[in-house]
N, C-alpha and C positions, 0 to 999 in steps of 0.2 A: 469669619476671619476677615480682617481688614488689611489689605496689602499696603506696604509702604509705597507712597506715590513716586518717590525718587528712585531712579534706576541705579542699582548698586553696581559699580564698575571698579576696575583697578584704578582708573584715574581719580574717581571720587575718593577712594581709600587713601591714595597718595596725598590728595588735597587735605583730607581730614588730618592725616598724620603731620603734614607740614604745619598745620595750625596748632596742633596739640602736643605733638612729640616729634619735632623736626629731626632729631637724631635718628629716627627710624624711617623717615620718608624716602630715603634712597635705597632701601632694601627691596629686593624683588617681591612682587605681589602676584599671586595667582590663585584662582578659585580652588578651594578645597572641597566644599560640599554645600548644597542647598538643603538645609534641614527643615524640620517641621516649623520651628520658630525662628531660627537664625540662619543667615548665610555665614560660612566660615571661609576666610581667605588666608592662605598661608603667607606669612611675612618672613622673608629670608629662610633660613634653615631651622630656626629654633622657636619662632613666634607665630602667632595667628591673630587675626582680627575677626571678632564675632559681632555681627550687626543684625538686629531684629528686622525681619522683612515681611512678616505676615501677622501673626497673632499679637494682639495688643498686650496680652499677658506676658509676652517675652520681655518687656521692659523691666518688670518687677523681678522676673526670674534671673536676669543678668545681674541686677543689683544684689539679689540674694547670694548668688555665687560669689560675687566680689566680697561680700561681707563675711562669709563663713568658710569657703573652700580653702583659703590660705591657712586657716587655723587647723584644718583637718589633714591637708595634703602631706605634711612631713611624716605622718605616721602610717601612710598607706603604701603597701608594697608594689602596687602597679602605678604606672605613670598616669597622671591626671593633668588637665589643662589649668594650670595655676594662674589666676588673674594677676596681671602686672599693673594695668592702668584701667580705671573706669573713666570714660569720657562722657561728659554731659551733653545734652542736646544743643544744637547750634542752628544757625540759619541754613547751613549747608546740609545738615542731617538732623532732623527734629526728634531724634530718639537717642537714648544712651547706647553706648557700645563699649566693647571690651578689647583690650590687648591681653592675650594670654600666652602661656607656653604652648608649643605645638606638641601633640602626642603622635608619634609615628606609628605606622601599622595600617592594616586594612580592616574596615568594619566587619564584624563577625557575620552579618547577614550576607556579605559577599565572599568572605573567606572564613568559613566556620572552623572552629577548633577541631583538629583531627587527632591530636595526642591526648587521649582521654585522661590518663593519670595526671599528666602535667596540668591540663586545664582544670580538672577537679581540685587539685591542690592549690593552684593559683587563685581560683575563684573563692575557695574556702579561706585562704589566707587574707584575701582582700576584704571579704565580708567580716571575718573575725576582727580585723584591725578597725574597720569602719564602725561596726556595731558596738559602740560604747554609749553609756548613758549621756544624754544631751542636757545642756543647761535649760533652766526654766524658760528662757526667752528664745529657745530654738523654734523655728517655724513649724507650724502644723501641716499636715498633708492634704488639707481640703478634702477631696473625694477619694484619697488614697490612704490605705492603712487604717481605716475605721472598721466598723462592724461589717463583715461580709454579708450578713442578712440584709443590710440596708441597700445592697446592690441587686436585690432580687428582680426589680423591674428592669433595670439595665441589662441584666443577664438574659432575661426572657426576651427582650427586644432584639438583642444582639444575636442570640441563638436562633430565633425565628427568622431573622433576616438572612443569616448565613445558611440555615437549612433550606429556606425558600429558594435561594439561588444555587443550591447544591454545592456549597463551598465546604461543607463538612459531611463526613460519612456516618458518624455515630452520634447524632444529637442526643439520644437518650442516655448514652454513656457519659457524655459531656455534662449533661444536667445532673446525673447522679454524682459525679465527682464534686460538682459545685455544692449540691445539697448536703453532702457529707461534710464538706468544709464549712459551710454556713452553720451547721449544727455543732461544730467543735467549740469547746470552751474558749472564751475571749482571753486576750493577752492581759495579764495583771501585773506584769513587771514594769520596770522603769521605761520612760520614753527613750528609745534607742535611735541614734543617728542612722538614717537610711538614704541611699541614693535616690530611690523612689521611681526610677524609670530604666531599669536594667534590661532593656531589650537588645537584641543582637546588633542593631545599628548604633548603639551607644557603648559598645565594647569592641576593642580592636585586638587583632591577633598578629603575631609574628611567628613564623616557623611552626605553625600548627597549634599554638597555645596562646593564652591571653597575655597581652603585654600592656594594656592600658584601658582606662575607663574614661569616657567623655560625657559632656552635657549633664552637669549637676544642677540644672535649673529647677528640678523638682525636689531637691534636697530638703528633707524634713525629719522630724522625730516621731516615732510611733512604734508599731508592732513589727518586729523583724521578719515576720512571715511575708510581708510585702516584698522584701528583697530576696528572701530565700526562694521565692517563686521562680527566680531567674534560672535556677539550676535545670529546670525542665526545658527551657527554651534555648539555653546557651551550650549545654554540655552534649557531647556525642553519646550515642547509645552505650550503655554499660558503665558510665562514669558516675551515676547518681549516688550509689552506695559509698564510693570512695569520698565524694564530696561531703556527704552527711557525716562520715566518720572523721573527716579532717576539720570540719567547722567546729569552733569552740565559742561559748559553751555549747555542748550538743543540744540540738533542738528537741523538745519533748514531742510526744505524739500529737498533741493538740496543735502545736505550732506548725508541724508538717502538714497536718490536715488543712489548716488555714492557708498555708503556702500553696497547696494544690489548687485551692479555690481562686487565689489571686492569679496563679498561672493560667487557669482556664480563662479568666477575664482578659488577661493580656494577650493570650494566643488568639482568642476570638477577635479582638480588636485588630490584631496584625493580619489575620485572614481577610478581614474586610478591607483594610488599608492596601493589602496586596492586590486586590481586585481593581483593575483600571477604571471600573465604573463607579467607584466610590471615592469620596474625598478627592475631588478633582484638582485641588491645589495642594501640593505641586504635581499631582497625578498619582496614579496607582504605583505602588512601590512593590514590584514583582518579587524582589529579593527578600521581602518580609514573609512571603508565603511558605517556603519550604521549612524554615525553623518553626513556624507556628503550627503547621500540620504535624511535624515531628513531635512537638510538645503535646498536642492533643492526643496523638497516638500513644505516647508514653503515659500520659495522665489517665486515659481510659483503661490502659493495661493494668494500672495499680488496683483497679476494682477486682481484678481476677487473681491477685497475688495473695 
C-alpha cells in the first residue's frame, strides 16, 4: 500500500472545491470515515467528497464508479452514493477524487441489522434489482467471482493463519464448507452486475434494517454467488431462509453452495482484518470481527442441516 503523501484535511478539501466547484466550497466539511481505499468527508447535508488515500488501485475504482453507478442507481431500492463530479488530479492533489451524494445511516459493522424480516426483504430486494445481465463492456471481477477452486491456496493460507493465532474455533468445519462450495457446478448463466464487496462496513442501517449500500469500487459482472455470500455476514440469526425465499430469481442449489464458499473467504479475511496485529494501515478493525465470527458459525452449522 502506498499512502498519499498529502495530508487530507478539511482545509484542503475546501481549496480543491474552490478550484473545481466553487459553488460547493462554502458548505460545511467534516470527516465521515477513513476507509480501506478512500477517505470520505461529508459535504453539507446531502453530499460527500471521496479522496483516495492509500491503495493505488483506488484511482481506477473511483473512475469505475463514476462511469457505471449513475446508470444503475435509479433502479436500486436502497440509497447509494451517486457520483456527481469526477475531479481530475491537480498540483494540490495528484489523484482523482469524487463528489457524490451522501448516504445516511450507520455502517452495519457498528450497527448490525436487528429486524430480521425487514433486513432479509431489503437485502433481497436490493440484490434482485442489481443482479441484471451486464453489457459486454462491463468490468470483470479480477480475483472475485471466478472459480472458487482457484482460491484454494489463498484459502489454505488464510485458514492456517487464522487457526494458528486461534482466531477461529472450527477450522475443519470451515474447510469443509469451502471444499463443498469449490466442488459445486460453475455458473453458466449471463454475466450479472455485482456490487462485489458487500461486507458489513459497506452497508448502512437505520432503525434496525438496511437503508443504503456504499463503496461500489469493486463493481463488476460475474457469478451472483459472489454477492449472495453477503447474506451470511449481514443478516441476523434466523433471517437466511426468508432472504433466499425473497430473492429473485431463486438461486439454485449450486449457486448457494458457491455463495457459502465466497462467504467463508470473506469472513476469514474480516477475522484477520479485525485483529489489530494484521493489516496495520489503518489498523485493526475490531468491529469487523463479530459479524465475521457469526458468519463462520452459521456457515459451519449448514454442514449439520
